[in-house]
C-alpha positions as CSV (number, residue, x, y, z in Angstrom):
1,M,80.9,4.0,-59.4
2,R,82.9,1.4,-61.2
3,Y,79.8,-0.7,-62.0
4,Q,77.6,2.1,-62.8
5,L,80.0,3.3,-65.5
6,L,80.1,-0.3,-67.0
7,F,76.3,-0.4,-66.9
8,M,76.0,3.0,-68.6
9,R,78.5,1.8,-71.3
10,C,76.4,-1.3,-72.0
11,I,73.2,0.8,-72.3
12,W,75.0,3.1,-74.7
13,L,76.0,0.2,-77.0
14,L,72.5,-1.3,-76.8
15,S,71.1,2.2,-77.8
16,L,72.9,1.9,-81.1
17,L,70.6,-1.0,-82.1
18,A,67.4,0.8,-81.0
19,S,66.0,3.5,-83.1
20,P,65.0,6.8,-81.5
21,V,61.3,7.7,-81.6
22,F,60.4,10.1,-84.5
23,A,57.2,11.1,-86.0
24,Q,55.6,8.2,-87.6
25,T,53.5,8.2,-90.8
26,D,50.2,6.4,-90.7
27,L,49.4,4.2,-93.7
28,P,45.8,5.4,-94.6
29,L,43.2,2.7,-94.4
30,T,40.2,4.5,-95.5
31,D,40.6,2.9,-99.1
32,L,43.2,1.1,-101.2
33,S,44.6,4.2,-102.7
34,A,47.9,3.8,-100.8
35,F,48.5,0.6,-102.7
36,R,49.1,-0.5,-106.3
37,P,46.1,-2.0,-108.0
38,T,45.6,-5.8,-107.3
39,E,43.1,-8.6,-107.3
40,T,40.0,-8.4,-105.2
41,N,41.1,-10.4,-102.3
42,W,41.9,-7.1,-100.3
43,R,39.2,-4.9,-99.0
44,I,39.0,-2.0,-96.4
45,A,36.8,-3.0,-93.3
46,G,36.0,-1.6,-90.0
47,S,36.6,-4.6,-87.9
48,A,37.9,-8.2,-88.3
49,S,37.2,-11.5,-86.5
50,A,38.5,-15.1,-86.9
51,S,37.6,-18.3,-85.2
52,P,40.2,-20.1,-83.1
53,T,38.8,-23.5,-84.2
54,V,37.7,-23.0,-87.8
55,A,40.6,-23.2,-90.5
56,N,40.9,-20.2,-92.8
57,A,37.8,-18.3,-91.5
58,L,38.0,-14.6,-91.1
59,S,35.2,-12.1,-91.2
60,A,35.5,-8.4,-92.0
61,G,32.8,-5.9,-90.8
62,S,31.8,-2.7,-92.6
63,G,33.8,0.5,-92.0
64,T,37.4,1.7,-92.4
65,G,40.7,1.4,-90.5
66,V,41.3,-2.3,-91.1
67,L,43.1,-3.9,-94.2
68,A,41.6,-7.5,-94.8
69,N,42.5,-10.2,-97.1
70,V,39.6,-12.6,-97.5
71,P,39.9,-14.9,-100.6
72,A,36.8,-16.1,-102.2
73,K,38.5,-19.4,-102.6
74,P,42.1,-20.6,-102.3
75,A,44.3,-19.4,-105.1
76,Y,48.0,-18.9,-105.4
77,G,49.7,-16.2,-107.4
78,S,51.7,-13.0,-107.1
79,Q,48.8,-11.0,-108.5
80,Y,47.1,-11.4,-105.0
81,N,49.9,-9.7,-103.2
82,L,49.4,-6.1,-102.1
83,T,52.2,-3.5,-102.6
84,T,52.5,0.0,-101.4
85,K,53.0,3.1,-103.7
86,F,55.5,4.5,-101.4
87,E,59.1,3.1,-101.4
88,H,61.6,3.0,-98.6
89,G,65.2,2.2,-97.7
90,D,66.0,2.2,-94.0
91,L,62.6,1.8,-92.3
92,D,61.0,1.3,-88.9
93,L,57.7,-0.4,-89.3
94,E,54.8,-1.4,-86.9
95,M,51.5,-2.9,-87.3
96,D,48.6,-5.0,-85.7
97,F,47.8,-8.1,-87.6
98,M,45.3,-11.1,-87.0
99,M,45.7,-14.4,-88.4
100,A,42.9,-16.9,-89.2
101,R,43.5,-20.4,-87.9
102,G,46.0,-22.3,-90.1
103,S,46.5,-19.1,-92.3
104,N,49.7,-17.9,-93.9
105,S,51.0,-14.4,-94.9
106,G,54.1,-12.2,-94.8
107,V,55.5,-8.8,-94.9
108,Y,58.3,-8.1,-97.5
109,L,60.5,-5.2,-96.8
110,Q,61.5,-3.5,-100.1
111,G,59.3,-6.2,-101.7
112,R,62.3,-8.6,-101.2
113,Y,63.0,-9.8,-97.6
114,E,60.0,-11.5,-96.0
115,V,59.2,-11.6,-92.2
116,Q,56.8,-14.5,-91.9
117,L,53.2,-14.2,-90.7
118,Y,51.6,-17.5,-89.7
119,D,49.3,-19.2,-87.3
120,S,52.0,-20.6,-85.1
121,W,49.9,-20.9,-81.8
122,G,51.3,-23.8,-79.9
123,A,54.6,-24.2,-81.7
124,K,57.3,-25.0,-79.4
125,T,60.4,-24.7,-81.6
126,P,60.0,-22.0,-84.3
127,K,61.0,-22.8,-87.9
128,T,61.5,-20.5,-90.8
129,S,57.9,-20.9,-91.7
130,D,56.6,-19.7,-88.3
131,V,55.5,-16.3,-87.3
132,G,58.1,-13.6,-87.0
133,S,60.8,-15.8,-88.7
134,I,62.8,-14.4,-91.7
135,Y,61.9,-16.7,-94.5
136,E,64.4,-18.8,-96.5
137,R,66.2,-17.9,-99.8
138,W,65.3,-20.4,-102.5
139,D,67.4,-22.3,-105.2
140,E,65.3,-24.4,-107.6
141,S,68.4,-25.9,-109.0
142,Q,69.0,-27.7,-105.8
143,P,67.5,-31.2,-105.1
144,D,64.3,-31.5,-102.9
145,G,65.0,-30.7,-99.3
146,K,67.9,-28.5,-100.0
147,K,66.3,-25.8,-102.1
148,G,65.7,-23.5,-99.1
149,Y,68.8,-21.8,-97.4
150,D,69.8,-18.9,-95.2
151,G,66.6,-18.7,-93.3
152,H,66.3,-17.3,-89.7
153,P,63.9,-18.8,-87.3
154,A,62.5,-16.6,-84.5
155,R,64.3,-16.9,-81.2
156,Q,61.2,-18.0,-79.5
157,N,57.5,-18.5,-80.4
158,A,55.8,-15.1,-79.0
159,S,52.6,-15.5,-81.1
160,R,48.9,-15.4,-79.9
161,A,46.1,-17.6,-80.8
162,P,44.4,-17.1,-84.1
163,G,41.5,-14.4,-83.9
164,L,43.6,-12.2,-81.5
165,W,45.3,-9.1,-82.6
166,Q,49.1,-9.3,-82.5
167,H,51.7,-6.5,-82.7
168,L,54.9,-6.5,-85.0
169,R,57.6,-4.1,-85.0
170,I,60.5,-4.2,-87.6
171,S,63.7,-2.1,-87.9
172,F,65.2,-2.6,-91.2
173,Q,68.4,-1.5,-92.8
174,A,68.5,-1.4,-96.7
175,P,71.5,-2.7,-98.5
176,R,74.2,-0.2,-99.5
177,F,75.6,0.5,-102.9
178,D,78.6,2.5,-104.2
179,A,78.4,5.1,-106.8
180,S,78.8,2.5,-109.6
181,G,75.9,0.5,-108.3
182,K,77.9,-2.4,-106.7
183,K,76.6,-3.6,-103.3
184,T,78.9,-2.8,-100.6
185,E,76.8,-4.1,-97.6
186,N,74.0,-6.5,-97.2
187,A,70.5,-5.6,-95.9
188,R,70.0,-6.2,-92.2
189,M,67.1,-6.8,-89.8
190,I,68.3,-4.6,-87.0
191,R,65.6,-5.7,-84.7
192,I,62.1,-7.5,-84.8
193,Q,59.7,-7.7,-82.0
194,L,56.5,-9.7,-81.8
195,N,54.0,-8.9,-79.1
196,G,56.7,-6.9,-77.2
197,V,59.3,-9.8,-77.4
198,T,62.6,-9.4,-79.3
199,I,62.8,-12.4,-81.7
200,H,65.7,-11.0,-84.0
201,E,68.6,-8.7,-83.5
202,D,71.1,-7.7,-86.1
203,V,70.4,-10.3,-88.7
204,E,72.4,-10.0,-92.1
205,L,70.3,-10.8,-95.2
206,S,72.5,-12.1,-98.1
207,G,69.7,-11.6,-100.7
208,P,66.0,-11.6,-101.4
209,T,64.0,-14.5,-99.7
210,R,61.5,-16.8,-101.6
211,G,58.7,-15.3,-103.6
212,P,60.0,-11.7,-103.7
213,A,58.5,-9.0,-106.1
214,F,62.0,-8.4,-107.3
215,E,64.8,-10.8,-107.7
216,N,67.5,-7.9,-107.7
217,E,68.5,-5.8,-104.8
218,A,68.2,-2.1,-104.8
219,A,68.6,1.0,-102.3
220,T,64.8,1.4,-102.2
221,G,61.6,-0.6,-102.7
222,P,58.0,-1.0,-101.7
223,L,56.4,-2.8,-98.8
224,M,54.7,-6.0,-100.0
225,I,52.1,-8.0,-98.1
226,Q,51.5,-11.6,-99.3
227,G,47.8,-12.2,-100.1
228,D,47.6,-15.7,-101.8
229,H,48.2,-18.1,-98.8
230,G,45.2,-17.4,-96.5
231,P,43.0,-14.9,-94.8
232,V,44.6,-12.1,-92.6
233,A,43.9,-8.7,-91.3
234,F,45.9,-5.5,-90.5
235,R,45.4,-2.2,-88.7
236,N,47.5,0.6,-87.3
237,I,50.2,0.3,-89.9
238,R,52.8,3.0,-89.1
239,Y,56.3,3.6,-90.4
240,V,59.3,6.0,-90.3
241,N,61.2,6.2,-93.6
242,Y,64.7,7.0,-93.0
243,D,65.4,8.7,-96.4
244,K,67.6,11.9,-95.7
245,P,71.3,12.1,-96.0
246,R,73.3,11.6,-92.8
247,P,75.3,14.4,-91.3
248,E,79.0,14.2,-92.1
249,L,82.1,15.3,-90.2
250,R,84.7,17.1,-92.2
251,D,87.9,18.8,-91.6
252,L,88.6,17.3,-88.4
253,K,91.5,18.4,-86.3
254,Y,92.6,17.1,-82.8
255,S,94.8,18.2,-80.0
256,V,95.8,16.1,-77.0
257,F,96.7,17.9,-73.7
258,K,98.3,16.1,-70.8
259,G,97.0,16.7,-67.3
260,K,94.0,16.2,-64.9
261,F,91.4,18.4,-66.4
262,E,88.4,18.0,-64.2
263,K,86.8,21.2,-65.5
264,E,87.0,22.7,-69.0
265,T,88.4,25.9,-67.8
266,D,91.4,23.9,-66.3
267,F,92.8,23.5,-69.9
268,T,91.6,26.2,-72.1
269,G,94.5,28.3,-73.3
270,K,96.9,27.2,-70.6
271,T,98.5,24.0,-71.6
272,P,100.4,23.4,-74.9
273,P,99.3,20.2,-76.7
274,E,101.2,17.1,-76.4
275,A,100.1,16.1,-80.0
276,Q,97.9,17.5,-82.7
277,G,97.0,17.0,-86.3
278,A,94.2,16.1,-88.8
279,S,92.0,13.0,-88.5
280,L,89.6,11.3,-90.9
281,V,87.4,10.1,-88.0
282,L,86.5,10.8,-84.4
283,S,88.7,8.3,-82.3
284,S,90.5,8.2,-79.0
285,T,93.3,6.3,-80.5
286,V,95.1,9.6,-81.4
287,S,96.1,10.0,-77.9
288,R,99.0,8.0,-76.7
289,I,98.5,8.9,-73.0
290,P,96.4,6.4,-71.3
291,N,95.0,8.5,-68.6
292,D,94.9,12.2,-67.3
293,F,94.6,13.8,-70.7
294,M,92.1,16.1,-72.5
295,L,91.2,15.3,-76.3
296,R,89.8,18.2,-78.2
297,Y,88.3,17.8,-81.7
298,T,87.3,20.6,-83.9
299,G,85.8,20.6,-87.5
300,T,82.7,20.9,-89.4
301,L,79.4,19.1,-89.3
302,R,77.6,19.1,-92.6
303,V,73.9,19.0,-92.2
304,A,71.7,18.4,-95.3
305,E,68.3,18.3,-93.6
306,P,67.5,21.1,-91.1
307,G,65.7,20.0,-87.9
308,E,66.2,18.7,-84.4
309,Y,69.1,16.2,-84.0
310,K,70.0,13.9,-81.1
311,F,73.5,13.1,-80.1
312,N,74.7,10.2,-77.8
313,V,78.3,10.4,-76.6
314,S,80.4,7.8,-74.8
315,V,83.5,9.0,-73.0
316,P,84.6,6.2,-70.6
317,G,86.4,7.0,-67.4
318,G,85.9,10.8,-67.7
319,G,83.8,13.7,-69.0
320,G,82.8,14.9,-72.4
321,V,81.4,18.3,-73.8
322,L,79.8,18.7,-77.3
323,R,79.1,21.9,-79.1
324,I,77.6,22.4,-82.5
325,N,77.2,25.7,-84.3
326,G,78.1,27.5,-81.0
327,Q,75.4,25.7,-79.1
328,P,76.2,23.6,-76.0
329,V,74.7,20.2,-76.9
330,I,76.1,18.1,-74.2
331,A,77.7,19.7,-71.1
332,R,80.2,17.7,-69.0
333,A,78.6,14.2,-69.5
334,E,80.3,11.8,-67.0
335,G,81.0,8.6,-68.8
336,G,78.5,9.3,-71.5
337,G,75.4,11.3,-72.1
338,Q,72.7,12.6,-74.5
339,G,71.8,16.0,-76.0
340,K,69.8,17.5,-78.8
341,A,69.8,20.6,-80.8
342,M,68.0,22.4,-83.7
343,L,70.4,22.6,-86.5
344,P,70.0,24.6,-89.7
345,K,71.2,23.2,-93.0
346,G,74.9,23.8,-93.9
347,D,78.4,23.5,-92.6
348,L,78.3,24.2,-88.8
349,P,81.3,24.5,-86.4
350,F,81.8,21.3,-84.3
351,E,83.8,20.9,-81.1
352,L,84.1,17.8,-78.9
353,L,86.1,17.4,-75.7
354,Y,87.0,14.3,-73.8
355,S,88.9,14.6,-70.5
356,K,90.1,11.0,-69.2
357,L,90.4,10.8,-65.5
358,V,89.6,7.2,-64.2
359,E,92.8,5.2,-64.4
360,W,91.4,1.7,-64.5
361,M,89.1,2.3,-67.6
362,K,90.6,2.2,-71.0
363,P,90.2,5.3,-73.3
364,G,87.3,5.3,-75.7
365,L,85.2,7.8,-77.8
366,G,81.9,7.1,-79.3
367,L,79.4,9.5,-80.8
368,A,76.0,8.5,-82.4
369,V,73.6,10.8,-84.2
370,S,70.0,10.7,-85.3
371,G,67.7,13.4,-86.8
372,P,64.9,14.0,-89.1
373,G,64.8,11.2,-91.6
374,V,68.1,9.8,-90.3
375,R,68.2,6.7,-88.1
376,E,70.7,6.7,-85.3
377,F,74.3,5.9,-86.5
378,T,77.7,5.8,-85.2
379,I,79.8,8.8,-86.6
380,S,82.9,7.9,-84.7
381,D,85.2,4.8,-85.2
382,Q,83.2,2.9,-82.7
383,N,86.1,2.6,-80.4
384,A,83.8,3.5,-77.5
385,G,85.8,1.6,-74.9
386,D,84.9,-1.4,-72.9
387,G,86.1,-0.5,-69.5
388,D,88.4,-3.1,-68.1
389,E,88.6,-6.4,-70.0
390,T,87.8,-9.4,-67.8
391,D,86.5,-13.0,-68.2
392,P,82.7,-13.1,-67.6
393,I,81.4,-14.9,-64.5
394,L,78.6,-17.0,-65.9
395,I,76.2,-19.0,-63.7
396,D,74.8,-22.3,-65.1
397,A,71.2,-22.9,-63.8
398,A,71.9,-26.7,-64.0
399,Q,74.6,-26.3,-61.5
400,Q,73.4,-23.5,-59.3
401,P,69.6,-22.7,-59.9
402,L,69.3,-20.0,-57.2
403,L,71.5,-17.0,-56.5
404,R,71.1,-14.1,-54.0
405,S,72.6,-10.9,-55.3
406,F,71.9,-7.4,-56.2
407,M,70.6,-7.0,-59.8
408,D,70.9,-4.0,-62.1
409,L,67.9,-3.4,-64.4
410,P,67.7,-1.4,-67.7
411,G,66.5,2.3,-67.3
412,D,67.1,5.1,-64.6
413,A,65.5,5.4,-61.2
414,S,64.8,8.7,-59.5
415,P,65.6,9.0,-55.7
416,G,63.0,7.0,-53.7
417,D,61.5,5.4,-56.7
418,A,61.0,1.7,-56.3
419,S,59.8,1.0,-59.9
420,P,62.3,-0.4,-62.3
421,G,62.5,1.2,-65.6
422,V,61.3,4.7,-64.6
423,R,63.2,7.4,-66.5
424,G,64.8,9.8,-64.1
425,A,67.2,12.6,-64.1
426,T,69.9,11.0,-62.1
427,G,71.4,8.7,-64.8
428,R,71.5,5.8,-62.2
429,P,70.6,2.3,-63.0
430,F,67.8,0.8,-61.1
431,R,69.3,-1.6,-58.7
432,V,67.3,-4.4,-56.8
433,V,69.6,-4.7,-53.7
434,H,68.1,-7.8,-52.3
435,A,67.3,-10.0,-55.3
436,I,66.9,-13.8,-55.7
437,S,67.3,-15.1,-59.2
438,I,65.8,-18.5,-60.0
439,G,66.8,-20.5,-62.9
440,D,65.0,-23.4,-64.6
441,P,67.7,-25.5,-66.6
442,A,65.0,-27.6,-68.5
443,E,62.9,-24.8,-70.0
444,A,65.8,-22.1,-69.9
445,V,63.2,-19.6,-68.5
446,H,64.5,-17.6,-65.5
447,Y,63.2,-15.0,-63.1
448,T,64.3,-12.4,-60.5
449,Y,62.4,-11.7,-57.3
450,D,62.8,-8.4,-55.4
451,M,62.7,-9.4,-51.6
452,D,62.4,-5.8,-50.4
453,N,59.3,-5.0,-52.3
454,G,57.8,-8.5,-52.7
455,A,57.6,-8.3,-56.5
456,L,58.7,-10.1,-59.6
457,V,60.9,-7.8,-61.5
458,Q,62.0,-9.6,-64.5
459,L,61.4,-12.8,-66.5
460,W,63.8,-14.0,-69.4
461,R,64.7,-16.9,-71.6
462,G,68.2,-18.1,-72.5
463,Q,71.4,-18.0,-70.4
464,F,70.8,-17.9,-66.6
465,L,73.0,-15.2,-65.1
466,D,76.1,-13.0,-65.8
467,A,77.3,-12.3,-62.2
468,T,80.5,-10.5,-63.4
469,P,79.3,-7.2,-61.9
470,M,78.4,-8.9,-58.5
471,W,81.7,-10.9,-58.0
472,H,84.5,-9.4,-60.3
473,D,87.4,-7.9,-58.1
474,R,85.4,-8.9,-54.8
């Protein structure tokens, strides 16, 4: 039970960086009407193909559904860049793209922050100019060799060969500004995935990268695709524009009740509070009791955009109940849980209960919300609790390249299901009971083999193993 709760806590934290699935908008590619007028490099096509051996050679077939950049001759200039008519703030974007051999392009979020597109097939150590990298900022006043700065190379080269379709996914957070227009928070790339491989997570962007459409920063801006560096093709361009106001918690009041409340009915109306008062934010720190207590929050949730909202609660070492507008959204979530509700526009009654029961876990309370036009965000103070604090037990592949252990994998497993990652109703992590993990210290590429089912179950790059769940307190 102890390690299951820790695992669920880790999954909850990771979910704050991932975006829930909302209805995507397809950028129409039947003509160029979705874009601002530009030079004639760009055309709508029905297919695209590129030679893996011939440089800058890309052919576009007749039809629709493919956006192709096929320059008549090499020519540089911002007039060849393609800019959308729609503008965005926070955005989830995904697309297929095809590079010609040796070609170069890029996608600029808000026309300012470039994710590089490049034929990087065969590159062993990605640079800021390679595919998926966040390109450098630029200062012409500096001497040669020092003009570029604050670029972020991809973690690894996940590119495919020229002439093959590749898939790019970007979760972008726009910069924040106060009422006077002063920037209060930098833009961020929350996550970038190339061909299913995560190559960036939570990267802060101090300002526009080289060659932007706008040198300033703003809350919104258009997408821009670079079109003056070589042939490239795109299809299946889809996005979610998070442009609606976030729900707000108002008039929060808390009460702390001492006791072991295993059921909600154990405390309702029977126990006077040990402490109570008003609070500006959801937090477990209002309770000075380390264990065996019930924390009750009431207040108002102000909803500006009606629709279906999703809630993700973390209550380490106990259970949680969430009600909004009289609806039970989450009922007795042990350690943490998810729920959803259709909410109207307006100020809605809000109630959250947290009963702390497990002594060895530290108190914590976390609540994340997402909804129509609203990317998931933390509406609590982010003090979601870390369980017990302990030094991690890390295994170095150079010293011990093989380890037999159990292995917990992300996802849930239904009873009797031997497939990792299957979403079940149990809330249990999938555990490989008899696993062998093999590390390669030279290439830093490692894998885990399931001896019970005779199957390779995971492959990863980087640090070999965190054996804390296997060996801590044993």
